[in-house]
SETORVEX-479600 format. One record per atom (N, C-alpha, C): residue number from 1; residue in one letter; atom name; x negated, y, z. Coordinates in Angstrom, 2 decimals, m for minus. Layout:
BEGIN
@k = NUM; r = A; a = CA; xx = X; yy = Y; zz = Z .
...
# end
This chain:
BEGIN
@k = 1; r = M; a = N; xx = m0.77; yy = m10.39; zz = m68.77 .
@k = 1; r = M; a = CA; xx = m0.28; yy = m11.64; zz = m69.30 .
@k = 1; r = M; a = C; xx = 0.45; yy = m12.40; zz = m68.21 .
@k = 2; r = D; a = N; xx = 1.56; yy = m13.03; zz = m68.55 .
@k = 2; r = D; a = CA; xx = 2.30; yy = m13.81; zz = m67.57 .
@k = 2; r = D; a = C; xx = 1.63; yy = m15.14; zz = m67.34 .
@k = 3; r = D; a = N; xx = 1.99; yy = m15.75; zz = m66.24 .
@k = 3; r = D; a = CA; xx = 1.36; yy = m16.97; zz = m65.78 .
@k = 3; r = D; a = C; xx = 2.02; yy = m18.17; zz = m66.46 .
@k = 4; r = E; a = N; xx = 1.46; yy = m18.65; zz = m67.52 .
@k = 4; r = E; a = CA; xx = 2.00; yy = m19.80; zz = m68.23 .
@k = 4; r = E; a = C; xx = 1.24; yy = m21.04; zz = m67.80 .
@k = 5; r = Q; a = N; xx = 1.93; yy = m21.97; zz = m67.21 .
@k = 5; r = Q; a = CA; xx = 1.34; yy = m23.20; zz = m66.74 .
@k = 5; r = Q; a = C; xx = 1.67; yy = m24.33; zz = m67.72 .
@k = 6; r = P; a = N; xx = 0.87; yy = m25.41; zz = m67.70 .
@k = 6; r = P; a = CA; xx = 1.21; yy = m26.56; zz = m68.55 .
@k = 6; r = P; a = C; xx = 2.62; yy = m27.05; zz = m68.24 .
@k = 7; r = R; a = N; xx = 3.33; yy = m27.43; zz = m69.26 .
@k = 7; r = R; a = CA; xx = 4.71; yy = m27.89; zz = m69.07 .
@k = 7; r = R; a = C; xx = 4.74; yy = m29.21; zz = m68.32 .
@k = 8; r = R; a = N; xx = 5.62; yy = m29.28; zz = m67.36 .
@k = 8; r = R; a = CA; xx = 5.87; yy = m30.49; zz = m66.59 .
@k = 8; r = R; a = C; xx = 7.33; yy = m30.43; zz = m66.17 .
@k = 9; r = E; a = N; xx = 7.80; yy = m31.46; zz = m65.56 .
@k = 9; r = E; a = CA; xx = 9.20; yy = m31.48; zz = m65.11 .
@k = 9; r = E; a = C; xx = 9.37; yy = m30.47; zz = m63.98 .
@k = 10; r = P; a = N; xx = 10.21; yy = m29.45; zz = m64.16 .
@k = 10; r = P; a = CA; xx = 10.37; yy = m28.43; zz = m63.11 .
@k = 10; r = P; a = C; xx = 11.15; yy = m28.98; zz = m61.91 .
@k = 11; r = N; a = N; xx = 10.86; yy = m28.43; zz = m60.76 .
@k = 11; r = N; a = CA; xx = 11.60; yy = m28.75; zz = m59.54 .
@k = 11; r = N; a = C; xx = 12.61; yy = m27.63; zz = m59.34 .
@k = 12; r = E; a = N; xx = 13.83; yy = m27.83; zz = m59.81 .
@k = 12; r = E; a = CA; xx = 14.86; yy = m26.78; zz = m59.76 .
@k = 12; r = E; a = C; xx = 15.14; yy = m26.32; zz = m58.33 .
@k = 13; r = K; a = N; xx = 14.94; yy = m27.19; zz = m57.35 .
@k = 13; r = K; a = CA; xx = 15.21; yy = m26.82; zz = m55.96 .
@k = 13; r = K; a = C; xx = 14.11; yy = m25.94; zz = m55.37 .
@k = 14; r = A; a = N; xx = 12.99; yy = m25.82; zz = m56.10 .
@k = 14; r = A; a = CA; xx = 11.88; yy = m24.98; zz = m55.63 .
@k = 14; r = A; a = C; xx = 11.72; yy = m23.74; zz = m56.50 .
@k = 15; r = K; a = N; xx = 12.66; yy = m23.54; zz = m57.44 .
@k = 15; r = K; a = CA; xx = 12.57; yy = m22.40; zz = m58.36 .
@k = 15; r = K; a = C; xx = 13.34; yy = m21.22; zz = m57.77 .
@k = 16; r = L; a = N; xx = 12.66; yy = m20.07; zz = m57.73 .
@k = 16; r = L; a = CA; xx = 13.24; yy = m18.87; zz = m57.13 .
@k = 16; r = L; a = C; xx = 13.50; yy = m17.78; zz = m58.17 .
@k = 17; r = F; a = N; xx = 14.60; yy = m17.08; zz = m57.99 .
@k = 17; r = F; a = CA; xx = 14.85; yy = m15.82; zz = m58.70 .
@k = 17; r = F; a = C; xx = 14.29; yy = m14.72; zz = m57.82 .
@k = 18; r = V; a = N; xx = 13.54; yy = m13.80; zz = m58.43 .
@k = 18; r = V; a = CA; xx = 12.97; yy = m12.67; zz = m57.69 .
@k = 18; r = V; a = C; xx = 13.40; yy = m11.39; zz = m58.39 .
@k = 19; r = G; a = N; xx = 14.24; yy = m10.61; zz = m57.74 .
@k = 19; r = G; a = CA; xx = 14.71; yy = m9.34; zz = m58.29 .
@k = 19; r = G; a = C; xx = 14.12; yy = m8.17; zz = m57.53 .
@k = 20; r = G; a = N; xx = 14.23; yy = m6.99; zz = m58.12 .
@k = 20; r = G; a = CA; xx = 13.74; yy = m5.78; zz = m57.49 .
@k = 20; r = G; a = C; xx = 12.24; yy = m5.59; zz = m57.65 .
@k = 21; r = L; a = N; xx = 11.66; yy = m6.24; zz = m58.66 .
@k = 21; r = L; a = CA; xx = 10.21; yy = m6.13; zz = m58.86 .
@k = 21; r = L; a = C; xx = 9.83; yy = m4.75; zz = m59.39 .
@k = 22; r = P; a = N; xx = 8.65; yy = m4.27; zz = m59.02 .
@k = 22; r = P; a = CA; xx = 8.16; yy = m3.02; zz = m59.61 .
@k = 22; r = P; a = C; xx = 8.03; yy = m3.18; zz = m61.12 .
@k = 23; r = W; a = N; xx = 8.21; yy = m2.12; zz = m61.85 .
@k = 23; r = W; a = CA; xx = 8.20; yy = m2.17; zz = m63.32 .
@k = 23; r = W; a = C; xx = 6.83; yy = m2.55; zz = m63.87 .
@k = 24; r = R; a = N; xx = 5.77; yy = m2.33; zz = m63.12 .
@k = 24; r = R; a = CA; xx = 4.42; yy = m2.66; zz = m63.60 .
@k = 24; r = R; a = C; xx = 4.05; yy = m4.13; zz = m63.34 .
@k = 25; r = M; a = N; xx = 4.83; yy = m4.85; zz = m62.56 .
@k = 25; r = M; a = CA; xx = 4.52; yy = m6.22; zz = m62.14 .
@k = 25; r = M; a = C; xx = 4.45; yy = m7.18; zz = m63.32 .
@k = 26; r = R; a = N; xx = 3.46; yy = m8.07; zz = m63.28 .
@k = 26; r = R; a = CA; xx = 3.31; yy = m9.13; zz = m64.27 .
@k = 26; r = R; a = C; xx = 3.20; yy = m10.47; zz = m63.55 .
@k = 27; r = G; a = N; xx = 3.20; yy = m11.55; zz = m64.29 .
@k = 27; r = G; a = CA; xx = 3.21; yy = m12.89; zz = m63.72 .
@k = 27; r = G; a = C; xx = 2.06; yy = m13.18; zz = m62.77 .
@k = 28; r = K; a = N; xx = 0.86; yy = m12.70; zz = m63.12 .
@k = 28; r = K; a = CA; xx = m0.31; yy = m12.95; zz = m62.27 .
@k = 28; r = K; a = C; xx = m0.12; yy = m12.31; zz = m60.90 .
@k = 29; r = E; a = N; xx = 0.35; yy = m11.06; zz = m60.86 .
@k = 29; r = E; a = CA; xx = 0.57; yy = m10.38; zz = m59.58 .
@k = 29; r = E; a = C; xx = 1.70; yy = m11.04; zz = m58.80 .
@k = 30; r = L; a = N; xx = 2.72; yy = m11.49; zz = m59.51 .
@k = 30; r = L; a = CA; xx = 3.82; yy = m12.19; zz = m58.84 .
@k = 30; r = L; a = C; xx = 3.31; yy = m13.47; zz = m58.20 .
@k = 31; r = R; a = N; xx = 2.48; yy = m14.22; zz = m58.93 .
@k = 31; r = R; a = CA; xx = 1.88; yy = m15.45; zz = m58.39 .
@k = 31; r = R; a = C; xx = 1.07; yy = m15.13; zz = m57.13 .
@k = 32; r = E; a = N; xx = 0.21; yy = m14.13; zz = m57.21 .
@k = 32; r = E; a = CA; xx = m0.64; yy = m13.78; zz = m56.07 .
@k = 32; r = E; a = C; xx = 0.19; yy = m13.40; zz = m54.85 .
@k = 33; r = L; a = N; xx = 1.27; yy = m12.67; zz = m55.05 .
@k = 33; r = L; a = CA; xx = 2.13; yy = m12.29; zz = m53.94 .
@k = 33; r = L; a = C; xx = 2.75; yy = m13.53; zz = m53.29 .
@k = 34; r = F; a = N; xx = 3.32; yy = m14.41; zz = m54.11 .
@k = 34; r = F; a = CA; xx = 4.04; yy = m15.56; zz = m53.56 .
@k = 34; r = F; a = C; xx = 3.12; yy = m16.66; zz = m53.03 .
@k = 35; r = E; a = N; xx = 1.85; yy = m16.63; zz = m53.39 .
@k = 35; r = E; a = CA; xx = 0.89; yy = m17.57; zz = m52.81 .
@k = 35; r = E; a = C; xx = 0.73; yy = m17.34; zz = m51.31 .
@k = 36; r = E; a = N; xx = 1.16; yy = m16.18; zz = m50.82 .
@k = 36; r = E; a = CA; xx = 1.15; yy = m15.93; zz = m49.38 .
@k = 36; r = E; a = C; xx = 2.11; yy = m16.86; zz = m48.65 .
@k = 37; r = A; a = N; xx = 3.08; yy = m17.45; zz = m49.38 .
@k = 37; r = A; a = CA; xx = 4.06; yy = m18.35; zz = m48.78 .
@k = 37; r = A; a = C; xx = 3.78; yy = m19.82; zz = m49.10 .
@k = 38; r = G; a = N; xx = 2.79; yy = m20.11; zz = m49.96 .
@k = 38; r = G; a = CA; xx = 2.49; yy = m21.50; zz = m50.30 .
@k = 38; r = G; a = C; xx = 2.02; yy = m21.63; zz = m51.73 .
@k = 39; r = E; a = N; xx = 1.97; yy = m22.87; zz = m52.19 .
@k = 39; r = E; a = CA; xx = 1.52; yy = m23.16; zz = m53.56 .
@k = 39; r = E; a = C; xx = 2.55; yy = m22.65; zz = m54.57 .
@k = 40; r = V; a = N; xx = 2.06; yy = m22.01; zz = m55.62 .
@k = 40; r = V; a = CA; xx = 2.92; yy = m21.54; zz = m56.70 .
@k = 40; r = V; a = C; xx = 2.63; yy = m22.41; zz = m57.93 .
@k = 41; r = A; a = N; xx = 3.67; yy = m23.10; zz = m58.42 .
@k = 41; r = A; a = CA; xx = 3.51; yy = m23.95; zz = m59.60 .
@k = 41; r = A; a = C; xx = 3.65; yy = m23.14; zz = m60.89 .
@k = 42; r = Y; a = N; xx = 4.43; yy = m22.06; zz = m60.83 .
@k = 42; r = Y; a = CA; xx = 4.74; yy = m21.30; zz = m62.05 .
@k = 42; r = Y; a = C; xx = 5.27; yy = m19.94; zz = m61.64 .
@k = 43; r = S; a = N; xx = 4.91; yy = m18.91; zz = m62.40 .
@k = 43; r = S; a = CA; xx = 5.50; yy = m17.58; zz = m62.17 .
@k = 43; r = S; a = C; xx = 5.65; yy = m16.88; zz = m63.51 .
@k = 44; r = K; a = N; xx = 6.72; yy = m16.12; zz = m63.64 .
@k = 44; r = K; a = CA; xx = 6.96; yy = m15.39; zz = m64.88 .
@k = 44; r = K; a = C; xx = 7.81; yy = m14.16; zz = m64.58 .
@k = 45; r = V; a = N; xx = 7.34; yy = m13.01; zz = m65.06 .
@k = 45; r = V; a = CA; xx = 8.12; yy = m11.78; zz = m65.00 .
@k = 45; r = V; a = C; xx = 8.79; yy = m11.63; zz = m66.35 .
@k = 46; r = M; a = N; xx = 10.07; yy = m11.39; zz = m66.36 .
@k = 46; r = M; a = CA; xx = 10.81; yy = m11.25; zz = m67.61 .
@k = 46; r = M; a = C; xx = 10.54; yy = m9.87; zz = m68.20 .
@k = 47; r = L; a = N; xx = 10.23; yy = m9.85; zz = m69.49 .
@k = 47; r = L; a = CA; xx = 9.87; yy = m8.62; zz = m70.19 .
@k = 47; r = L; a = C; xx = 10.92; yy = m8.27; zz = m71.23 .
@k = 48; r = D; a = N; xx = 11.04; yy = m6.96; zz = m71.53 .
@k = 48; r = D; a = CA; xx = 11.94; yy = m6.54; zz = m72.59 .
@k = 48; r = D; a = C; xx = 11.23; yy = m6.62; zz = m73.93 .
@k = 49; r = D; a = N; xx = 11.90; yy = m6.21; zz = m75.00 .
@k = 49; r = D; a = CA; xx = 11.32; yy = m6.32; zz = m76.34 .
@k = 49; r = D; a = C; xx = 10.15; yy = m5.37; zz = m76.57 .
@k = 50; r = Q; a = N; xx = 9.91; yy = m4.45; zz = m75.62 .
@k = 50; r = Q; a = CA; xx = 8.76; yy = m3.55; zz = m75.73 .
@k = 50; r = Q; a = C; xx = 7.67; yy = m3.93; zz = m74.72 .
@k = 51; r = N; a = N; xx = 7.75; yy = m5.18; zz = m74.22 .
@k = 51; r = N; a = CA; xx = 6.75; yy = m5.75; zz = m73.32 .
@k = 51; r = N; a = C; xx = 6.69; yy = m5.03; zz = m71.96 .
@k = 52; r = R; a = N; xx = 7.84; yy = m4.50; zz = m71.52 .
@k = 52; r = R; a = CA; xx = 7.93; yy = m3.87; zz = m70.20 .
@k = 52; r = R; a = C; xx = 8.73; yy = m4.80; zz = m69.28 .
@k = 53; r = S; a = N; xx = 8.38; yy = m4.78; zz = m68.01 .
@k = 53; r = S; a = CA; xx = 9.09; yy = m5.59; zz = m67.03 .
@k = 53; r = S; a = C; xx = 10.57; yy = m5.22; zz = m67.01 .
@k = 54; r = R; a = N; xx = 11.41; yy = m6.22; zz = m66.88 .
@k = 54; r = R; a = CA; xx = 12.85; yy = m6.00; zz = m66.72 .
@k = 54; r = R; a = C; xx = 13.22; yy = m5.91; zz = m65.24 .
@k = 55; r = G; a = N; xx = 12.21; yy = m6.00; zz = m64.34 .
@k = 55; r = G; a = CA; xx = 12.46; yy = m5.85; zz = m62.91 .
@k = 55; r = G; a = C; xx = 12.83; yy = m7.14; zz = m62.19 .
@k = 56; r = F; a = N; xx = 12.72; yy = m8.27; zz = m62.90 .
@k = 56; r = F; a = CA; xx = 12.99; yy = m9.55; zz = m62.24 .
@k = 56; r = F; a = C; xx = 12.14; yy = m10.63; zz = m62.86 .
@k = 57; r = G; a = N; xx = 12.04; yy = m11.75; zz = m62.16 .
@k = 57; r = G; a = CA; xx = 11.26; yy = m12.87; zz = m62.66 .
@k = 57; r = G; a = C; xx = 11.61; yy = m14.14; zz = m61.91 .
@k = 58; r = F; a = N; xx = 10.80; yy = m15.16; zz = m62.16 .
@k = 58; r = F; a = CA; xx = 11.01; yy = m16.46; zz = m61.55 .
@k = 58; r = F; a = C; xx = 9.69; yy = m17.00; zz = m61.02 .
@k = 59; r = V; a = N; xx = 9.78; yy = m17.68; zz = m59.89 .
@k = 59; r = V; a = CA; xx = 8.63; yy = m18.34; zz = m59.28 .
@k = 59; r = V; a = C; xx = 9.07; yy = m19.74; zz = m58.92 .
@k = 60; r = E; a = N; xx = 8.26; yy = m20.72; zz = m59.31 .
@k = 60; r = E; a = CA; xx = 8.51; yy = m22.08; zz = m58.83 .
@k = 60; r = E; a = C; xx = 7.44; yy = m22.40; zz = m57.81 .
@k = 61; r = M; a = N; xx = 7.87; yy = m22.66; zz = m56.60 .
@k = 61; r = M; a = CA; xx = 6.94; yy = m22.99; zz = m55.53 .
@k = 61; r = M; a = C; xx = 6.60; yy = m24.48; zz = m55.62 .
@k = 62; r = G; a = N; xx = 5.57; yy = m24.90; zz = m54.90 .
@k = 62; r = G; a = CA; xx = 5.11; yy = m26.28; zz = m54.95 .
@k = 62; r = G; a = C; xx = 6.07; yy = m27.27; zz = m54.34 .
@k = 63; r = S; a = N; xx = 6.95; yy = m26.82; zz = m53.45 .
@k = 63; r = S; a = CA; xx = 7.91; yy = m27.72; zz = m52.80 .
@k = 63; r = S; a = C; xx = 9.14; yy = m26.92; zz = m52.37 .
@k = 64; r = E; a = N; xx = 10.19; yy = m27.64; zz = m52.03 .
@k = 64; r = E; a = CA; xx = 11.41; yy = m26.98; zz = m51.52 .
@k = 64; r = E; a = C; xx = 11.11; yy = m26.23; zz = m50.22 .
@k = 65; r = E; a = N; xx = 10.28; yy = m26.82; zz = m49.37 .
@k = 65; r = E; a = CA; xx = 9.94; yy = m26.19; zz = m48.10 .
@k = 65; r = E; a = C; xx = 9.22; yy = m24.86; zz = m48.33 .
@k = 66; r = E; a = N; xx = 8.30; yy = m24.84; zz = m49.31 .
@k = 66; r = E; a = CA; xx = 7.59; yy = m23.60; zz = m49.61 .
@k = 66; r = E; a = C; xx = 8.52; yy = m22.57; zz = m50.24 .
@k = 67; r = A; a = N; xx = 9.50; yy = m23.03; zz = m51.01 .
@k = 67; r = A; a = CA; xx = 10.48; yy = m22.12; zz = m51.58 .
@k = 67; r = A; a = C; xx = 11.28; yy = m21.44; zz = m50.47 .
@k = 68; r = H; a = N; xx = 11.70; yy = m22.22; zz = m49.47 .
@k = 68; r = H; a = CA; xx = 12.45; yy = m21.63; zz = m48.36 .
@k = 68; r = H; a = C; xx = 11.57; yy = m20.71; zz = m47.52 .
@k = 69; r = A; a = N; xx = 10.30; yy = m21.05; zz = m47.38 .
@k = 69; r = A; a = CA; xx = 9.36; yy = m20.16; zz = m46.66 .
@k = 69; r = A; a = C; xx = 9.21; yy = m18.84; zz = m47.41 .
@k = 70; r = A; a = N; xx = 9.17; yy = m18.90; zz = m48.75 .
@k = 70; r = A; a = CA; xx = 9.05; yy = m17.68; zz = m49.56 .
@k = 70; r = A; a = C; xx = 10.30; yy = m16.81; zz = m49.42 .
@k = 71; r = I; a = N; xx = 11.46; yy = m17.45; zz = m49.39 .
@k = 71; r = I; a = CA; xx = 12.70; yy = m16.69; zz = m49.20 .
@k = 71; r = I; a = C; xx = 12.66; yy = m15.99; zz = m47.84 .
@k = 72; r = E; a = N; xx = 12.29; yy = m16.73; zz = m46.79 .
@k = 72; r = E; a = CA; xx = 12.20; yy = m16.15; zz = m45.45 .
@k = 72; r = E; a = C; xx = 11.23; yy = m14.97; zz = m45.42 .
@k = 73; r = K; a = N; xx = 10.11; yy = m15.11; zz = m46.11 .
@k = 73; r = K; a = CA; xx = 9.06; yy = m14.08; zz = m46.06 .
@k = 73; r = K; a = C; xx = 9.41; yy = m12.86; zz = m46.90 .
@k = 74; r = F; a = N; xx = 10.00; yy = m13.05; zz = m48.08 .
@k = 74; r = F; a = CA; xx = 10.12; yy = m11.95; zz = m49.03 .
@k = 74; r = F; a = C; xx = 11.52; yy = m11.40; zz = m49.26 .
@k = 75; r = H; a = N; xx = 12.59; yy = m12.17; zz = m48.98 .
@k = 75; r = H; a = CA; xx = 13.93; yy = m11.66; zz = m49.26 .
@k = 75; r = H; a = C; xx = 14.21; yy = m10.43; zz = m48.40 .
@k = 76; r = K; a = N; xx = 14.65; yy = m9.39; zz = m49.07 .
@k = 76; r = K; a = CA; xx = 14.97; yy = m8.10; zz = m48.43 .
@k = 76; r = K; a = C; xx = 13.74; yy = m7.43; zz = m47.83 .
@k = 77; r = S; a = N; xx = 12.56; yy = m7.74; zz = m48.37 .
@k = 77; r = S; a = CA; xx = 11.35; yy = m7.07; zz = m47.89 .
@k = 77; r = S; a = C; xx = 11.02; yy = m5.90; zz = m48.81 .
@k = 78; r = D; a = N; xx = 10.35; yy = m4.92; zz = m48.27 .
@k = 78; r = D; a = CA; xx = 9.94; yy = m3.75; zz = m49.02 .
@k = 78; r = D; a = C; xx = 8.60; yy = m4.06; zz = m49.68 .
@k = 79; r = F; a = N; xx = 8.57; yy = m4.00; zz = m51.00 .
@k = 79; r = F; a = CA; xx = 7.33; yy = m4.21; zz = m51.75 .
@k = 79; r = F; a = C; xx = 7.15; yy = m3.03; zz = m52.69 .
@k = 80; r = E; a = N; xx = 6.15; yy = m2.22; zz = m52.40 .
@k = 80; r = E; a = CA; xx = 5.85; yy = m1.02; zz = m53.19 .
@k = 80; r = E; a = C; xx = 7.08; yy = m0.12; zz = m53.36 .
@k = 81; r = G; a = N; xx = 7.82; yy = 0.03; zz = m52.27 .
@k = 81; r = G; a = CA; xx = 8.97; yy = 0.92; zz = m52.28 .
@k = 81; r = G; a = C; xx = 10.24; yy = 0.34; zz = m52.88 .
@k = 82; r = R; a = N; xx = 10.23; yy = m0.94; zz = m53.21 .
@k = 82; r = R; a = CA; xx = 11.43; yy = m1.60; zz = m53.76 .
@k = 82; r = R; a = C; xx = 11.80; yy = m2.78; zz = m52.86 .
@k = 83; r = W; a = N; xx = 13.09; yy = m3.01; zz = m52.71 .
@k = 83; r = W; a = CA; xx = 13.57; yy = m4.11; zz = m51.88 .
@k = 83; r = W; a = C; xx = 13.70; yy = m5.35; zz = m52.75 .
@k = 84; r = L; a = N; xx = 12.94; yy = m6.38; zz = m52.40 .
@k = 84; r = L; a = CA; xx = 12.97; yy = m7.63; zz = m53.16 .
@k = 84; r = L; a = C; xx = 14.22; yy = m8.44; zz = m52.83 .
@k = 85; r = Q; a = N; xx = 14.74; yy = m9.09; zz = m53.85 .
@k = 85; r = Q; a = CA; xx = 15.83; yy = m10.04; zz = m53.70 .
@k = 85; r = Q; a = C; xx = 15.26; yy = m11.39; zz = m54.11 .
@k = 86; r = V; a = N; xx = 15.25; yy = m12.34; zz = m53.19 .
@k = 86; r = V; a = CA; xx = 14.65; yy = m13.65; zz = m53.46 .
@k = 86; r = V; a = C; xx = 15.63; yy = m14.73; zz = m53.03 .
@k = 87; r = N; a = N; xx = 16.03; yy = m15.58; zz = m53.97 .
@k = 87; r = N; a = CA; xx = 16.87; yy = m16.72; zz = m53.66 .
@k = 87; r = N; a = C; xx = 16.62; yy = m17.85; zz = m54.64 .
@k = 88; r = I; a = N; xx = 17.18; yy = m19.00; zz = m54.32 .
@k = 88; r = I; a = CA; xx = 17.05; yy = m20.16; zz = m55.21 .
@k = 88; r = I; a = C; xx = 17.70; yy = m19.79; zz = m56.55 .
@k = 89; r = A; a = N; xx = 16.99; yy = m20.04; zz = m57.63 .
@k = 89; r = A; a = CA; xx = 17.51; yy = m19.73; zz = m58.98 .
@k = 89; r = A; a = C; xx = 18.62; yy = m20.70; zz = m59.33 .
@k = 90; r = E; a = N; xx = 19.70; yy = m20.15; zz = m59.84 .
@k = 90; r = E; a = CA; xx = 20.80; yy = m20.98; zz = m60.30 .
@k = 90; r = E; a = C; xx = 20.51; yy = m21.45; zz = m61.72 .
@k = 91; r = P; a = N; xx = 20.59; yy = m22.77; zz = m61.98 .
@k = 91; r = P; a = CA; xx = 20.35; yy = m23.24; zz = m63.35 .
@k = 91; r = P; a = C; xx = 21.38; yy = m22.64; zz = m64.31 .
@k = 92; r = R; a = N; xx = 20.90; yy = m22.38; zz = m65.53 .
@k = 92; r = R; a = CA; xx = 21.81; yy = m21.86; zz = m66.55 .
@k = 92; r = R; a = C; xx = 22.84; yy = m22.93; zz = m66.92 .
@k = 93; r = P; a = N; xx = 24.08; yy = m22.52; zz = m67.13 .
@k = 93; r = P; a = CA; xx = 25.06; yy = m23.51; zz = m67.59 .
@k = 93; r = P; a = C; xx = 24.70; yy = m23.95; zz = m69.02 .
@k = 94; r = P; a = N; xx = 25.01; yy = m25.19; zz = m69.35 .
@k = 94; r = P; a = CA; xx = 24.68; yy = m25.67; zz = m70.71 .
@k = 94; r = P; a = C; xx = 25.41; yy = m24.86; zz = m71.77 .
@k = 95; r = R; a = N; xx = 24.72; yy = m24.60; zz = m72.89 .
@k = 95; r = R; a = CA; xx = 25.34; yy = m23.90; zz = m74.00 .
@k = 95; r = R; a = C; xx = 26.11; yy = m24.89; zz = m74.86 .
@k = 96; r = H; a = N; xx = 27.25; yy = m24.43; zz = m75.35 .
@k = 96; r = H; a = CA; xx = 28.07; yy = m25.31; zz = m76.20 .
@k = 96; r = H; a = C; xx = 28.10; yy = m24.78; zz = m77.60 .
# end
């Protein structure tokens, strides 16, 4: 099960895109990994229509400083044989 937290105002500057995740990864494991860099407010692995990981997800850290610490710690790191891509998530453009 993915890590669903109570809804609150998100901190877009502390939200990370995480790519290159192992196919078995779920939100709980993603949270546990990123807690090594600080407080995790929210984590979610994106799943396909058959409930399989799509290989990427999002983590919102507790602060901008912790988000940058997570990028320093995990970007281009080897995790279970896969190279993680970690950067600040770009907000979706508004739909018209």
